[in-house]
C-alpha positions as CSV (number, residue, x, y, z in Angstrom):
1,M,26.4,70.5,34.4
2,V,25.7,74.4,34.9
3,F,22.9,73.7,37.6
4,E,24.6,71.1,39.3
5,T,27.5,74.1,39.8
6,V,25.4,76.5,40.9
7,R,22.9,74.7,43.1
8,N,24.2,75.1,46.5
9,R,25.6,78.4,45.5
10,T,22.7,80.2,45.2
11,K,19.0,80.6,46.3
12,A,17.3,81.1,43.2
13,P,14.7,79.6,41.7
14,F,14.8,76.3,39.9
15,E,12.2,74.6,38.4
16,N,13.8,70.7,36.9
17,M,11.7,70.3,33.2
18,G,12.7,66.6,32.9
19,E,14.5,65.2,30.0
20,Q,14.0,66.8,27.4
21,T,15.9,66.0,23.4
22,V,17.9,68.3,22.1
23,K,18.3,68.8,18.2
24,H,21.7,67.5,17.4
25,V,22.2,65.0,20.8
26,T,21.6,61.4,20.4
27,A,20.8,61.5,24.4
28,P,18.2,63.0,26.0
29,V,18.9,66.2,28.3
30,R,18.2,67.6,31.6
31,V,17.2,71.0,31.9
32,W,17.2,73.2,34.5
33,R,14.7,76.5,33.9
34,W,15.8,79.5,36.1
35,A,11.9,80.6,37.4
36,A,12.5,84.0,38.4
37,D,9.0,84.8,37.5
38,Q,8.0,81.7,40.1
39,S,8.3,82.2,43.8
40,V,11.1,80.5,45.8
41,E,8.3,79.5,48.5
42,R,6.6,77.3,46.0
43,L,9.9,75.7,44.3
44,N,12.8,76.0,47.2
45,P,10.8,76.4,50.5
46,E,13.5,75.3,52.7
47,A,15.8,78.1,50.8
48,A,12.6,80.6,51.1
49,A,12.5,79.5,55.2
50,E,16.2,80.8,55.4
51,A,15.9,83.8,53.5
52,R,12.8,84.5,55.8
53,P,13.6,86.6,58.7
54,A,11.8,85.1,62.0
55,L,9.0,87.1,63.0
56,A,9.3,88.7,66.8
57,L,7.2,87.5,69.3
58,P,4.3,90.1,70.9
59,D,3.9,91.0,74.2
60,K,1.9,89.2,74.6
61,P,1.7,85.4,75.7
62,S,0.8,83.9,71.9
63,I,-0.5,80.7,70.9
64,A,-1.3,78.9,67.3
65,V,-3.6,76.1,67.2
66,L,-2.9,73.4,64.2
67,P,-5.6,71.2,62.3
68,F,-6.2,68.4,65.1
69,D,-5.2,65.3,63.2
70,N,-9.0,63.0,62.0
71,M,-7.9,59.5,63.9
72,S,-10.9,57.5,63.3
73,G,-10.3,57.1,59.2
74,D,-14.0,58.4,58.7
75,P,-13.6,60.8,56.2
76,E,-17.0,62.5,57.1
77,Q,-15.6,63.2,60.6
78,E,-12.5,65.1,59.3
79,Y,-15.7,68.2,59.6
80,S,-15.7,67.0,63.3
81,S,-12.2,67.3,63.1
82,D,-11.7,71.1,61.8
83,G,-15.0,72.0,63.4
84,I,-13.2,71.6,67.3
85,T,-10.1,73.0,66.1
86,E,-12.3,76.0,65.0
87,D,-13.8,76.5,68.1
88,I,-10.4,75.8,70.6
89,I,-9.4,78.9,68.5
90,T,-12.5,81.1,68.6
91,D,-12.3,80.5,72.4
92,L,-9.2,81.4,72.8
93,S,-9.4,84.5,71.1
94,K,-12.0,85.4,73.3
95,V,-9.6,86.3,76.2
96,S,-8.1,89.3,75.7
97,A,-4.3,88.9,77.2
98,L,-4.0,86.2,74.5
99,F,-2.7,86.6,71.0
100,V,-4.0,83.7,69.2
101,I,-3.1,83.1,65.5
102,A,-5.6,82.8,62.5
103,R,-7.5,80.4,61.6
104,N,-6.2,80.8,57.6
105,S,-2.6,80.8,59.0
106,S,-3.0,77.9,60.8
107,F,-4.7,75.8,58.5
108,T,-2.3,76.1,55.5
109,Y,-0.3,73.3,58.1
110,K,-3.4,70.6,57.7
111,G,-2.4,67.6,56.4
112,K,1.8,68.5,56.4
113,V,4.2,66.6,58.4
114,V,5.3,69.6,60.1
115,D,8.4,70.6,62.9
116,V,7.0,72.3,65.8
117,K,9.7,74.8,66.5
118,Q,9.7,75.7,62.6
119,I,6.0,76.9,62.9
120,A,6.4,78.9,65.6
121,A,9.0,80.6,64.6
122,D,7.2,81.0,61.1
123,L,3.9,82.4,62.9
124,G,5.9,84.3,65.3
125,V,4.5,82.7,68.6
126,R,5.8,81.2,71.8
127,Y,2.8,78.1,72.2
128,V,1.8,75.5,69.4
129,L,-1.4,73.3,69.9
130,E,-1.5,70.4,68.1
131,G,-4.3,67.2,68.6
132,S,-5.9,64.4,66.9
133,V,-9.4,63.5,67.5
134,R,-11.0,60.1,67.2
135,K,-14.6,58.7,67.1
136,E,-16.3,56.7,70.1
137,P,-17.3,53.6,68.3
138,N,-21.1,52.8,69.2
139,V,-20.5,50.8,72.2
140,S,-23.7,49.7,74.1
141,A,-23.5,49.2,78.7
C-alpha cells in the first residue's frame, strides 16, 4: 500500500521481493524493499535515464557502431557478426576527423531492442550505425 502511494513520486530504487508470509496475517503480503544499496540503473533503468544528463556532442562528427545482428540463425556465425562490427569500429577509429565510441560501450547494447535516438543521447554521438549480417547459403553455379 505504501509502495503504491510513493512509486510515482520518487525515483528511489525499490525492489519487488514478492509475496511474503507475515506473522499474524492470514494472506501473503507483497513486499517491496527500498534498495538504497542497489543502483537505480539496475532496478529502474527508465528513472536512471531521466536523471542522467545528456552528454554534450563532440566538436567533430561522432559515431557509435552497434553490434550487428546475426540473421543467419546459426549461432556459430555470431563470432563473424561481432568481428565485422569490431572491424568497422577499428577502421573508423583510424579516421582522425571522426570521434568513434569504443567497442565496450557499443557492445552493451548487444541483443537488446533499442531506440537509436536514445542510444545517441546516452553515448553523446551524432550518428549510430546498426546493421545485420547473414551467411550466404552454399550455392553451386
